[in-house]
OpenMM code with the backbone's topology and positions (N, CA, C; nanometers):
from openmm import Vec3, app, unit

residues = "MET GLY GLU LYS GLN THR TYR THR LYS GLN VAL ILE GLU ILE ALA ASP PHE ILE TYR LYS TYR PRO ASP LYS LYS MET SER ASP VAL LEU SER TYR PHE VAL VAL LYS CYS ARG LYS ASN ARG ARG THR VAL GLU ARG TYR ALA LYS VAL ALA LYS GLU TYR ASN ARG GLU ARG ILE ARG LYS HIS GLU SER VAL ARG ASP GLY VAL LEU GLN THR LYS THR LYS GLU ALA PHE PHE ALA ALA ILE LEU THR ARG LYS GLU SER LEU VAL LEU LEU SER LYS ILE ALA LYS GLY GLY GLY ARG ARG VAL LEU GLY GLU VAL PHE ALA PRO THR ASP GLY ASP ARG ILE ARG ALA ILE GLN GLN LEU SER LYS MET GLN GLY TRP GLU THR GLU LYS VAL ASP VAL THR THR ASN GLY LYS GLU LEU HIS GLN SER ILE GLN VAL GLU VAL ILE ASP ARG ARG GLU GLN VAL GLU SER ASP GLU ASN THR ASN ASP LYS SER ILE GLN GLY ASP".split()
positions = [
    Vec3(-4.6814, -3.4237, -5.9286),
    Vec3(-4.6399, -3.3610, -5.8030),
    Vec3(-4.7149, -3.2215, -5.8026),
    Vec3(-4.7553, -3.1707, -5.6523),
    Vec3(-4.8146, -3.0523, -5.6594),
    Vec3(-4.6941, -2.9321, -5.6518),
    Vec3(-4.7535, -2.8096, -5.6507),
    Vec3(-4.6690, -2.6958, -5.6803),
    Vec3(-4.5787, -2.6773, -5.5303),
    Vec3(-4.6514, -2.7159, -5.4231),
    Vec3(-4.5920, -2.7176, -5.2802),
    Vec3(-4.4656, -2.8083, -5.2637),
    Vec3(-4.5008, -2.9279, -5.3155),
    Vec3(-4.3870, -3.0258, -5.3082),
    Vec3(-4.2778, -3.0052, -5.4094),
    Vec3(-4.3139, -2.9481, -5.5298),
    Vec3(-4.2046, -2.8969, -5.6168),
    Vec3(-4.1061, -2.8009, -5.5538),
    Vec3(-4.1907, -2.7014, -5.5075),
    Vec3(-4.1003, -2.6006, -5.4193),
    Vec3(-4.0285, -2.6481, -5.3258),
    Vec3(-4.0698, -2.7370, -5.2225),
    Vec3(-3.9763, -2.7894, -5.1181),
    Vec3(-3.8661, -2.8681, -5.1743),
    Vec3(-3.9209, -2.9642, -5.2721),
    Vec3(-3.7989, -3.0384, -5.3448),
    Vec3(-3.6817, -2.9607, -5.4012),
    Vec3(-3.7252, -2.8444, -5.4566),
    Vec3(-3.6127, -2.7498, -5.5121),
    Vec3(-3.5402, -2.6754, -5.4332),
    Vec3(-3.6086, -2.6515, -5.3185),
    Vec3(-3.5492, -2.5631, -5.2118),
    Vec3(-3.4414, -2.6867, -5.1265),
    Vec3(-3.5014, -2.7909, -5.1116),
    Vec3(-3.4068, -2.8910, -5.0518),
    Vec3(-3.2792, -2.9121, -5.1332),
    Vec3(-3.2808, -2.9385, -5.2835),
    Vec3(-3.2069, -2.9569, -5.3562),
    Vec3(-3.1010, -2.8607, -5.3575),
    Vec3(-3.1409, -2.7044, -5.3483),
    Vec3(-3.0573, -2.6043, -5.3499),
    Vec3(-2.9648, -2.5999, -5.2147),
    Vec3(-3.0439, -2.6615, -5.1174),
    Vec3(-2.9792, -2.6510, -5.0029),
    Vec3(-2.8712, -2.7551, -4.9922),
    Vec3(-2.8888, -2.8636, -5.0297),
    Vec3(-2.8059, -2.9933, -5.0437),
    Vec3(-2.6832, -2.9678, -5.1227),
    Vec3(-2.7012, -2.8776, -5.2400),
    Vec3(-2.5972, -2.8650, -5.3249),
    Vec3(-2.5101, -2.7125, -5.2539),
    Vec3(-2.5674, -2.6392, -5.1861),
    Vec3(-2.5084, -2.5374, -5.0942),
    Vec3(-2.4129, -2.6120, -4.9911),
    Vec3(-2.4971, -2.7017, -4.9229),
    Vec3(-2.4125, -2.7506, -4.8074),
    Vec3(-2.2926, -2.8717, -4.8699),
    Vec3(-2.3126, -2.9201, -4.9892),
    Vec3(-2.2062, -3.0065, -5.0127),
    Vec3(-2.1039, -2.9333, -5.0948),
    Vec3(-2.1313, -2.8239, -5.1544),
    Vec3(-2.0155, -2.7531, -5.2193),
    Vec3(-2.0204, -2.5889, -5.1354),
    Vec3(-1.9748, -2.5656, -5.0210),
    Vec3(-1.9716, -2.4382, -4.9733),
    Vec3(-1.8740, -2.3587, -5.0201),
    Vec3(-1.7641, -2.3813, -5.1057),
    Vec3(-1.6884, -2.2943, -5.1587),
    Vec3(-1.7559, -2.2374, -5.2927),
    Vec3(-1.8500, -2.2890, -5.3422),
    Vec3(-1.8957, -2.2485, -5.4579),
    Vec3(-1.9543, -2.0949, -5.4637),
    Vec3(-1.9238, -2.0043, -5.5435),
    Vec3(-1.9928, -1.8684, -5.5517),
    Vec3(-2.1398, -1.8918, -5.5655),
    Vec3(-2.2231, -1.7700, -5.4931),
    Vec3(-2.3440, -1.8034, -5.5134),
    Vec3(-2.4087, -1.7589, -5.6485),
    Vec3(-2.3311, -1.6776, -5.7216),
    Vec3(-2.3932, -1.6515, -5.8408),
    Vec3(-2.3719, -1.7724, -5.9423),
    Vec3(-2.2650, -1.8616, -5.9179),
    Vec3(-2.2768, -1.9995, -5.9980),
    Vec3(-2.3701, -2.0730, -5.9510),
    Vec3(-2.4114, -2.0873, -5.8258),
    Vec3(-2.5089, -2.1469, -5.7791),
    Vec3(-2.6566, -2.1398, -5.8262),
    Vec3(-2.6909, -1.9994, -5.8349),
    Vec3(-2.7988, -1.9236, -5.8961),
    Vec3(-2.8012, -1.9623, -6.0524),
    Vec3(-2.6936, -1.9513, -6.1227),
    Vec3(-2.7045, -1.9605, -6.2787),
    Vec3(-2.7279, -2.1096, -6.2841),
    Vec3(-2.6568, -2.2133, -6.2128),
    Vec3(-2.6839, -2.3682, -6.2188),
    Vec3(-2.8449, -2.3983, -6.2122),
    Vec3(-2.9049, -2.3289, -6.0992),
    Vec3(-3.0490, -2.3797, -6.0721),
    Vec3(-3.1518, -2.2950, -6.1538),
    Vec3(-3.1109, -2.1941, -6.2042),
    Vec3(-3.2110, -2.1200, -6.2992),
    Vec3(-3.2356, -2.2189, -6.4155),
    Vec3(-3.1000, -2.2801, -6.4855),
    Vec3(-3.1113, -2.3593, -6.5811),
    Vec3(-3.1992, -2.5055, -6.5542),
    Vec3(-3.1451, -2.5548, -6.4432),
    Vec3(-3.1986, -2.6894, -6.3864),
    Vec3(-3.3361, -2.6724, -6.3410),
    Vec3(-3.3789, -2.5991, -6.2726),
    Vec3(-3.5109, -2.5731, -6.2315),
    Vec3(-3.6424, -2.4929, -6.3331),
    Vec3(-3.5713, -2.4373, -6.4102),
    Vec3(-3.6396, -2.3687, -6.5170),
    Vec3(-3.7263, -2.2501, -6.4470),
    Vec3(-3.6493, -2.1838, -6.3559),
    Vec3(-3.7259, -2.0666, -6.3003),
    Vec3(-3.6297, -1.9378, -6.3146),
    Vec3(-3.6997, -1.8256, -6.3172),
    Vec3(-3.6117, -1.6984, -6.3468),
    Vec3(-3.5349, -1.6873, -6.2092),
    Vec3(-3.4353, -1.5915, -6.2472),
    Vec3(-3.3251, -1.6001, -6.1342),
    Vec3(-3.3812, -1.5125, -6.0036),
    Vec3(-3.4834, -1.4348, -6.0122),
    Vec3(-3.5222, -1.3752, -5.8672),
    Vec3(-3.6036, -1.4941, -5.7862),
    Vec3(-3.6658, -1.5857, -5.8543),
    Vec3(-3.7489, -1.6979, -5.8020),
    Vec3(-3.6369, -1.7972, -5.7247),
    Vec3(-3.5297, -1.8360, -5.8104),
    Vec3(-3.4163, -1.9125, -5.7691),
    Vec3(-3.3372, -1.8388, -5.6353),
    Vec3(-3.3267, -1.6983, -5.6412),
    Vec3(-3.2718, -1.6255, -5.5208),
    Vec3(-3.3325, -1.6615, -5.4263),
    Vec3(-3.4814, -1.6388, -5.4118),
    Vec3(-3.5584, -1.6700, -5.3081),
    Vec3(-3.5538, -1.8045, -5.2497),
    Vec3(-3.5639, -1.8968, -5.3315),
    Vec3(-3.5452, -2.0537, -5.2863),
    Vec3(-3.4033, -2.0650, -5.2281),
    Vec3(-3.3182, -1.9945, -5.2849),
    Vec3(-3.1526, -2.0087, -5.2216),
    Vec3(-3.1767, -1.9559, -5.0843),
    Vec3(-3.2348, -1.8133, -5.0549),
    Vec3(-3.2521, -1.7667, -4.9381),
    Vec3(-3.3332, -1.8751, -4.8069),
    Vec3(-3.4234, -1.9351, -4.8825),
    Vec3(-3.4728, -2.0201, -4.7772),
    Vec3(-3.3866, -2.1484, -4.7560),
    Vec3(-3.3136, -2.1869, -4.8637),
    Vec3(-3.2319, -2.3120, -4.8591),
    Vec3(-3.1219, -2.2817, -4.7415),
    Vec3(-3.0612, -2.1477, -4.7576),
    Vec3(-2.9747, -2.1191, -4.6516),
    Vec3(-3.0036, -2.1198, -4.5322),
    Vec3(-3.1316, -2.0775, -4.4824),
    Vec3(-3.1779, -2.0801, -4.3374),
    Vec3(-3.2115, -2.2259, -4.3013),
    Vec3(-3.2281, -2.2984, -4.4003),
    Vec3(-3.2583, -2.4641, -4.3999),
    Vec3(-3.1247, -2.5226, -4.3604),
    Vec3(-3.0143, -2.4768, -4.4269),
    Vec3(-2.8799, -2.5225, -4.4027),
    Vec3(-2.8361, -2.4880, -4.2523),
    Vec3(-2.8615, -2.3697, -4.2087),
    Vec3(-2.8264, -2.2947, -4.0884),
    Vec3(-2.8923, -2.4116, -3.9672),
    Vec3(-3.0156, -2.4172, -3.9932),
    Vec3(-3.1033, -2.4929, -3.8744),
    Vec3(-3.0345, -2.6651, -3.8824),
    Vec3(-3.0223, -2.6955, -4.0095),
    Vec3(-2.9418, -2.8302, -4.0121),
    Vec3(-2.8291, -2.8370, -3.9443),
    Vec3(-2.7342, -2.7479, -3.9440),
    Vec3(-2.5988, -2.7101, -3.9018),
    Vec3(-2.6360, -2.7346, -3.7299),
    Vec3(-2.7271, -2.6149, -3.6777),
    Vec3(-2.7700, -2.6216, -3.5448),
    Vec3(-2.7993, -2.7727, -3.5111),
    Vec3(-2.8809, -2.8284, -3.5633),
    Vec3(-2.9130, -2.9730, -3.5175),
    Vec3(-2.7921, -3.0570, -3.5008),
    Vec3(-2.7173, -3.0763, -3.5957),
    Vec3(-2.5925, -3.1517, -3.5825),
    Vec3(-2.5044, -3.1029, -3.4930),
    Vec3(-2.4937, -2.9698, -3.4703),
    Vec3(-2.4051, -2.9289, -3.3520),
    Vec3(-2.4713, -2.9642, -3.2021),
    Vec3(-2.5987, -2.9569, -3.2120),
    Vec3(-2.6636, -2.9959, -3.0696),
    Vec3(-2.6513, -3.1443, -3.0520),
    Vec3(-2.6633, -3.2175, -3.1486),
    Vec3(-2.6337, -3.3709, -3.1543),
    Vec3(-2.4922, -3.3913, -3.1266),
    Vec3(-2.3953, -3.3431, -3.1838),
    Vec3(-2.2749, -3.3542, -3.1484),
    Vec3(-2.2055, -3.3249, -3.0089),
    Vec3(-2.2904, -3.2186, -2.9722),
    Vec3(-2.2529, -3.1584, -2.8300),
    Vec3(-2.3023, -3.2601, -2.7047),
    Vec3(-2.4261, -3.2972, -2.7442),
    Vec3(-2.4872, -3.4047, -2.6440),
    Vec3(-2.3938, -3.5071, -2.6543),
    Vec3(-2.3486, -3.5765, -2.7694),
    Vec3(-2.2688, -3.6928, -2.7759),
    Vec3(-2.1512, -3.6666, -2.6943),
    Vec3(-2.0812, -3.5443, -2.7218),
    Vec3(-1.9529, -3.5095, -2.6470),
    Vec3(-1.9838, -3.4987, -2.4914),
    Vec3(-2.0800, -3.4476, -2.4568),
    Vec3(-2.1016, -3.4322, -2.3109),
    Vec3(-2.1408, -3.5682, -2.2567),
    Vec3(-2.2037, -3.6598, -2.3279),
    Vec3(-2.2246, -3.7935, -2.2790),
    Vec3(-2.0683, -3.8679, -2.2685),
    Vec3(-1.9913, -3.8673, -2.3733),
    Vec3(-1.8668, -3.9184, -2.3717),
    Vec3(-1.7882, -3.8333, -2.2718),
    Vec3(-1.7958, -3.7145, -2.2473),
    Vec3(-1.7015, -3.6699, -2.1518),
    Vec3(-1.7416, -3.7003, -1.9956),
    Vec3(-1.8859, -3.7237, -1.9692),
    Vec3(-1.9410, -3.7859, -1.8389),
    Vec3(-1.8820, -3.9310, -1.8272),
    Vec3(-1.8770, -4.0133, -1.9161),
    Vec3(-1.8627, -4.1307, -1.9324),
    Vec3(-1.6958, -4.1368, -1.8890),
    Vec3(-1.6268, -4.0537, -1.9552),
    Vec3(-1.4782, -4.0724, -1.9026),
    Vec3(-1.4572, -4.0091, -1.7826),
    Vec3(-1.5286, -3.9038, -1.7312),
    Vec3(-1.5184, -3.8598, -1.5866),
    Vec3(-1.5378, -3.9679, -1.4965),
    Vec3(-1.6461, -4.0353, -1.5251),
    Vec3(-1.6783, -4.1502, -1.4133),
    Vec3(-1.5714, -4.2542, -1.4226),
    Vec3(-1.5271, -4.2867, -1.5431),
    Vec3(-1.4510, -4.3967, -1.5781),
    Vec3(-1.3030, -4.3636, -1.5039),
    Vec3(-1.2734, -4.2270, -1.5005),
    Vec3(-1.1498, -4.1945, -1.4337),
    Vec3(-1.1713, -4.1832, -1.2834),
    Vec3(-1.2910, -4.1828, -1.2313),
    Vec3(-1.2837, -4.2096, -1.0693),
    Vec3(-1.2674, -4.3520, -1.0220),
    Vec3(-1.1806, -4.3522, -0.9281),
    Vec3(-1.1690, -4.4911, -0.8726),
    Vec3(-1.2783, -4.5252, -0.7804),
    Vec3(-1.3019, -4.6473, -0.7967),
    Vec3(-1.4129, -4.7289, -0.7155),
    Vec3(-1.3694, -4.7504, -0.6001),
    Vec3(-1.4674, -4.7826, -0.5155),
    Vec3(-1.4010, -4.8251, -0.3741),
    Vec3(-1.3238, -4.9408, -0.3686),
    Vec3(-1.3638, -5.0427, -0.4437),
    Vec3(-1.2834, -5.1698, -0.4553),
    Vec3(-1.1502, -5.1215, -0.5323),
    Vec3(-1.1386, -5.0393, -0.6165),
    Vec3(-0.9823, -5.0173, -0.6765),
    Vec3(-0.9109, -4.9263, -0.5738),
    Vec3(-0.9793, -4.8291, -0.4850),
    Vec3(-0.9147, -4.7641, -0.3995),
    Vec3(-0.8551, -4.8780, -0.3071),
    Vec3(-0.9393, -4.9640, -0.2477),
    Vec3(-0.8851, -5.0661, -0.1601),
    Vec3(-0.7646, -5.1473, -0.2034),
    Vec3(-0.7642, -5.1662, -0.3340),
    Vec3(-0.6576, -5.2500, -0.3751),
    Vec3(-0.5398, -5.1848, -0.3884),
    Vec3(-0.5697, -5.0452, -0.4445),
    Vec3(-0.4394, -4.9588, -0.4550),
    Vec3(-0.3532, -4.9253, -0.3175),
    Vec3(-0.4553, -4.9005, -0.2039),
    Vec3(-0.4063, -4.8878, -0.0873),
    Vec3(-0.3423, -5.0222, -0.0165),
    Vec3(-0.4062, -5.1248, -0.0504),
    Vec3(-0.3341, -5.2598, 0.0126),
    Vec3(-0.1959, -5.2864, -0.0559),
    Vec3(-0.1968, -5.2600, -0.1679),
    Vec3(-0.0378, -5.2571, -0.2347),
    Vec3(0.0537, -5.1702, -0.1805),
    Vec3(0.0083, -5.0267, -0.1387),
    Vec3(0.0998, -4.9447, -0.1031),
    Vec3(0.1242, -4.9877, 0.0497),
    Vec3(0.0335, -5.0605, 0.1199),
    Vec3(0.0553, -5.0716, 0.2471),
    Vec3(0.1581, -5.1915, 0.2475),
    Vec3(0.1463, -5.2918, 0.1638),
    Vec3(0.2451, -5.4047, 0.1663),
    Vec3(0.3673, -5.3788, 0.1292),
    Vec3(0.4030, -5.2480, 0.0747),
    Vec3(0.5241, -5.1998, 0.0467),
    Vec3(0.5456, -5.2372, -0.1196),
    Vec3(0.4767, -5.2738, -0.1799),
    Vec3(0.4549, -5.2940, -0.3244),
    Vec3(0.5204, -5.1614, -0.4037),
    Vec3(0.6234, -5.1859, -0.4919),
    Vec3(0.6686, -5.0684, -0.5463),
    Vec3(0.5838, -5.0605, -0.6785),
    Vec3(0.6233, -4.9335, -0.7368),
    Vec3(0.5567, -4.9248, -0.8816),
    Vec3(0.6634, -4.8766, -0.9784),
    Vec3(0.6546, -4.9077, -1.1111),
    Vec3(0.7566, -4.8808, -1.1955),
    Vec3(0.6891, -4.7583, -1.2886),
    Vec3(0.7949, -4.6506, -1.2800),
    Vec3(0.7643, -4.5221, -1.3552),
    Vec3(0.8721, -4.4884, -1.4322),
    Vec3(0.8614, -4.4877, -1.5702),
    Vec3(0.9579, -4.4564, -1.6715),
    Vec3(1.0823, -4.5769, -1.6591),
    Vec3(1.0698, -4.6824, -1.6214),
    Vec3(1.1727, -4.7747, -1.5973),
    Vec3(1.2519, -4.7755, -1.4569),
    Vec3(1.1888, -4.6900, -1.3587),
    Vec3(1.2653, -4.6854, -1.2201),
    Vec3(1.1486, -4.7242, -1.1336),
    Vec3(1.1847, -4.8075, -1.0426),
    Vec3(1.0949, -4.8747, -0.9403),
    Vec3(1.1042, -4.7802, -0.8222),
    Vec3(0.9710, -4.7190, -0.7800),
    Vec3(0.9733, -4.6505, -0.6659),
    Vec3(0.8794, -4.7447, -0.5633),
    Vec3(0.9601, -4.7359, -0.4399),
    Vec3(0.9038, -4.8007, -0.3458),
    Vec3(0.8399, -4.6980, -0.2064),
    Vec3(0.7171, -4.7383, -0.1604),
    Vec3(0.6664, -4.6592, -0.0623),
    Vec3(0.7350, -4.6578, 0.0496),
    Vec3(0.7494, -4.5411, 0.1236),
    Vec3(0.8195, -4.4966, 0.2471),
    Vec3(0.7552, -4.5819, 0.3488),
    Vec3(0.8097, -4.5814, 0.4575),
    Vec3(0.7534, -4.6323, 0.5881),
    Vec3(0.5975, -4.5289, 0.6218),
    Vec3(0.6208, -4.3915, 0.6081),
    Vec3(0.5249, -4.3188, 0.6411),
    Vec3(0.3943, -4.3489, 0.5441),
    Vec3(0.4582, -4.3668, 0.4028),
    Vec3(0.3424, -4.3899, 0.3110),
    Vec3(0.2615, -4.5172, 0.3422),
    Vec3(0.3338, -4.6250, 0.3880),
    Vec3(0.2854, -4.7544, 0.4183),
    Vec3(0.1683, -4.7131, 0.5515),
    Vec3(0.2335, -4.6473, 0.6478),
    Vec3(0.1418, -4.6189, 0.7703),
    Vec3(0.0333, -4.5385, 0.7266),
    Vec3(0.0137, -4.4489, 0.6501),
    Vec3(-0.0748, -4.3448, 0.5986),
    Vec3(-0.1858, -4.4490, 0.5297),
    Vec3(-0.1276, -4.5630, 0.4185),
    Vec3(-0.2169, -4.6456, 0.3725),
    Vec3(-0.2821, -4.7276, 0.4401),
    Vec3(-0.2236, -4.7704, 0.5496),
    Vec3(-0.2863, -4.8567, 0.6367),
    Vec3(-0.3973, -4.7778, 0.7107),
    Vec3(-0.3759, -4.6643, 0.7909),
    Vec3(-0.4778, -4.5761, 0.8436),
    Vec3(-0.5901, -4.5474, 0.7579),
    Vec3(-0.5704, -4.5133, 0.6293),
    Vec3(-0.6547, -4.4984, 0.5429),
    Vec3(-0.7589, -4.6350, 0.5194),
    Vec3(-0.6906, -4.7322, 0.5000),
    Vec3(-0.7383, -4.8786, 0.4767),
    Vec3(-0.8576, -4.8787, 0.6053),
    Vec3(-0.7765, -4.8735, 0.7147),
    Vec3(-0.8803, -4.8834, 0.8607),
    Vec3(-0.9904, -4.7930, 0.8446),
    Vec3(-0.9999, -4.6829, 0.8077),
    Vec3(-1.1112, -4.5960, 0.7960),
    Vec3(-1.2149, -4.6411, 0.6973),
    Vec3(-1.1537, -4.6824, 0.5903),
    Vec3(-1.2548, -4.7130, 0.4930),
    Vec3(-1.3147, -4.8580, 0.5258),
    Vec3(-1.2428, -4.9384, 0.5965),
    Vec3(-1.2919, -5.0645, 0.6327),
    Vec3(-1.3657, -5.0662, 0.7626),
    Vec3(-1.3578, -4.9619, 0.8307),
    Vec3(-1.4185, -4.9686, 0.9946),
    Vec3(-1.3420, -5.0483, 1.0683),
    Vec3(-1.2225, -5.0496, 1.0623),
    Vec3(-1.1436, -5.1295, 1.1688),
    Vec3(-1.1071, -5.0508, 1.2840),
    Vec3(-1.1309, -4.9160, 1.2766),
    Vec3(-1.1013, -4.8350, 1.3979),
    Vec3(-1.1952, -4.8635, 1.5092),
    Vec3(-1.1461, -4.8632, 1.6273),
    Vec3(-1.2418, -4.9194, 1.7517),
    Vec3(-1.2712, -4.7880, 1.8233),
    Vec3(-1.3597, -4.8060, 1.9132),
    Vec3(-1.4065, -4.6821, 2.0030),
    Vec3(-1.2995, -4.7023, 2.0938),
    Vec3(-1.2566, -4.5577, 2.1472),
    Vec3(-1.1535, -4.5581, 2.2712),
    Vec3(-1.2477, -4.5717, 2.3785),
    Vec3(-1.1997, -4.6752, 2.4849),
    Vec3(-1.2779, -4.6741, 2.6050),
    Vec3(-1.1638, -4.6160, 2.7086),
    Vec3(-1.2072, -4.5620, 2.8327),
    Vec3(-1.1434, -4.5170, 2.9122),
    Vec3(-1.1593, -4.6324, 3.0374),
    Vec3(-1.0279, -4.6888, 3.0524),
    Vec3(-1.0397, -4.7948, 3.1435),
    Vec3(-1.0280, -4.7404, 3.2894),
    Vec3(-0.9743, -4.6369, 3.3091),
    Vec3(-0.9558, -4.5656, 3.4663),
    Vec3(-1.0754, -4.5316, 3.5196),
    Vec3(-1.1843, -4.5070, 3.4551),
    Vec3(-1.2996, -4.4595, 3.5181),
    Vec3(-1.4220, -4.5517, 3.4905),
    Vec3(-1.3827, -4.7062, 3.4448),
    Vec3(-1.5052, -4.7826, 3.4087),
    Vec3(-1.6147, -4.7211, 3.3460),
    Vec3(-1.5897, -4.6118, 3.2576),
    Vec3(-1.7177, -4.5734, 3.1832),
    Vec3(-1.8019, -4.4805, 3.2676),
    Vec3(-1.7502, -4.4413, 3.3871),
    Vec3(-1.8401, -4.3282, 3.4527),
    Vec3(-1.7915, -4.1971, 3.4272),
    Vec3(-1.8439, -4.0960, 3.4532),
    Vec3(-1.8132, -3.9639, 3.4211),
    Vec3(-1.6846, -3.9427, 3.5175),
    Vec3(-1.6037, -3.8489, 3.4481),
    Vec3(-1.4700, -3.8211, 3.5241),
    Vec3(-1.5047, -3.7400, 3.6535),
    Vec3(-1.6126, -3.6345, 3.6451),
    Vec3(-1.6386, -3.5529, 3.7410),
    Vec3(-1.7554, -3.5761, 3.8087),
    Vec3(-1.7318, -3.6395, 3.9158),
    Vec3(-1.8514, -3.6913, 3.9885),
    Vec3(-1.8660, -3.5749, 4.0903),
    Vec3(-2.0134, -3.5628, 4.1221),
    Vec3(-2.0484, -3.4753, 4.2252),
    Vec3(-1.9890, -3.5121, 4.3745),
    Vec3(-1.9191, -3.4090, 4.4440),
    Vec3(-1.8693, -3.4383, 4.5640),
    Vec3(-1.9597, -3.3569, 4.6667),
    Vec3(-2.0282, -3.4258, 4.7381),
    Vec3(-2.0802, -3.3633, 4.8567),
    Vec3(-2.0083, -3.3180, 4.9848),
    Vec3(-2.0225, -3.2091, 4.9975),
    Vec3(-1.9290, -3.1478, 5.1274),
    Vec3(-2.0185, -3.1207, 5.2338),
    Vec3(-2.0142, -3.1751, 5.3533),
    Vec3(-2.1135, -3.1336, 5.4675),
    Vec3(-2.0423, -3.0373, 5.5563),
    Vec3(-2.1067, -2.9464, 5.5999),
    Vec3(-2.0366, -2.8334, 5.6850),
    Vec3(-2.1205, -2.8448, 5.8296),
    Vec3(-1.9983, -2.9027, 5.9165),
    Vec3(-2.0904, -2.9076, 6.0728),
    Vec3(-2.0225, -2.7854, 6.1395),
    Vec3(-2.1167, -2.7290, 6.1916),
    Vec3(-2.0829, -2.6090, 6.2969),
    Vec3(-2.0664, -2.6575, 6.4239),
    Vec3(-1.9407, -2.6449, 6.4697),
    Vec3(-1.8988, -2.7117, 6.5916),
    Vec3(-1.9076, -2.6113, 6.6797),
    Vec3(-1.9317, -2.4685, 6.6826),
    Vec3(-1.9492, -2.3723, 6.7686),
    Vec3(-2.0429, -2.4233, 6.8869),
    Vec3(-2.1496, -2.4684, 6.8327),
    Vec3(-2.2730, -2.4826, 6.9307),
    Vec3(-2.2440, -2.5807, 7.0363),
    Vec3(-2.1658, -2.7084, 6.9401),
    Vec3(-2.1224, -2.8187, 7.0346),
    Vec3(-2.0275, -2.7943, 7.1250),
    Vec3(-1.9565, -2.7012, 7.0887),
    Vec3(-1.8492, -2.6281, 7.1873),
    Vec3(-1.9323, -2.5683, 7.3170),
    Vec3(-1.9873, -2.4822, 7.2859),
    Vec3(-2.0605, -2.3917, 7.3771),
    Vec3(-2.1566, -2.4972, 7.4657),
    Vec3(-2.2163, -2.6051, 7.4037),
    Vec3(-2.2778, -2.6934, 7.5047),
    Vec3(-2.2070, -2.7841, 7.5864),
    Vec3(-2.0742, -2.8441, 7.5526),
    Vec3(-1.9817, -2.8950, 7.5980),
    Vec3(-1.9159, -2.8115, 7.7279),
    Vec3(-1.9047, -2.6766, 7.6821),
    Vec3(-1.8491, -2.5998, 7.8296),
    Vec3(-1.9687, -2.5910, 7.9141),
    Vec3(-2.0763, -2.5518, 7.8671),
    Vec3(-2.2051, -2.5564, 7.9854),
    Vec3(-2.2086, -2.6867, 8.0757),
    Vec3(-2.1828, -2.7905, 7.9783),
    Vec3(-2.1762, -2.9263, 8.0616),
    Vec3(-2.0640, -2.9446, 8.1771),
    Vec3(-1.9443, -2.8855, 8.1145),
    Vec3(-1.8278, -2.8974, 8.1932),
    Vec3(-1.8449, -2.7972, 8.3202),
    Vec3(-1.8990, -2.6574, 8.3103),
    Vec3(-1.9258, -2.5862, 8.3999),
    Vec3(-2.0309, -2.6573, 8.5210),
    Vec3(-2.1331, -2.7091, 8.4789),
    Vec3(-2.2051, -2.7572, 8.5830),
    Vec3(-2.1272, -2.8721, 8.6417),
    Vec3(-2.0802, -2.9759, 8.5875),
    Vec3(-2.0038, -3.0892, 8.6404),
    Vec3(-1.9066, -3.0024, 8.7426),
    Vec3(-1.8272, -2.8961, 8.6989),
    Vec3(-1.7363, -2.8366, 8.8006),
    Vec3(-1.7879, -2.7747, 8.9225),
    Vec3(-1.9198, -2.7289, 8.8885),
    Vec3(-1.9770, -2.6484, 9.0143),
    Vec3(-2.0344, -2.7849, 9.1135),
    Vec3(-2.0816, -2.8653, 9.0393),
    Vec3(-2.1540, -2.9832, 9.1343),
    Vec3(-2.0478, -3.0482, 9.2171),
    Vec3(-1.9192, -3.0596, 9.1586),
    Vec3(-1.7901, -3.1110, 9.2818),
    Vec3(-1.8032, -3.0430, 9.3934),
] * unit.nanometer
topology = app.Topology()
chain = topology.addChain("A")
for resn in residues:
    res = topology.addResidue(resn, chain)
    for name in ("N", "CA", "C"):
        topology.addAtom(name, app.Element.getBySymbol(name[0]), res)
């Protein structure tokens, strides 16, 4: 084994030992590896420093994986908790039909208002509502334009008077 491989192997071995026994005093860990690795104390201290950083990175990776798993489980739980359209329709149908539900041994029946609201919600969700049609105007506009014609009768009265005057004079 090359010198680099030996160094890496010993650092990982120290890191695993520290990770496995976090309550051990560092002086005990160093003493153990001075004997095991056949290195002087200063060299083992440097190895231990690198091993601690390796463990910190290992813990960060575990935490990020754990957080990712938790986020995925949280999202799945969130979406599982949301009613689907079909589940909503079934629940509203039960309420509209007056079906009671049991809570802690007691049966609760929906009131008439609850049933009416459930039917209204069902009709909205199913598209049962129809357009409102105004039967009084037959679909025409309510305010039709009204045309007013103004006739000036003064001219006609004057012309009638002149005609009458002529007829009177001719008699």
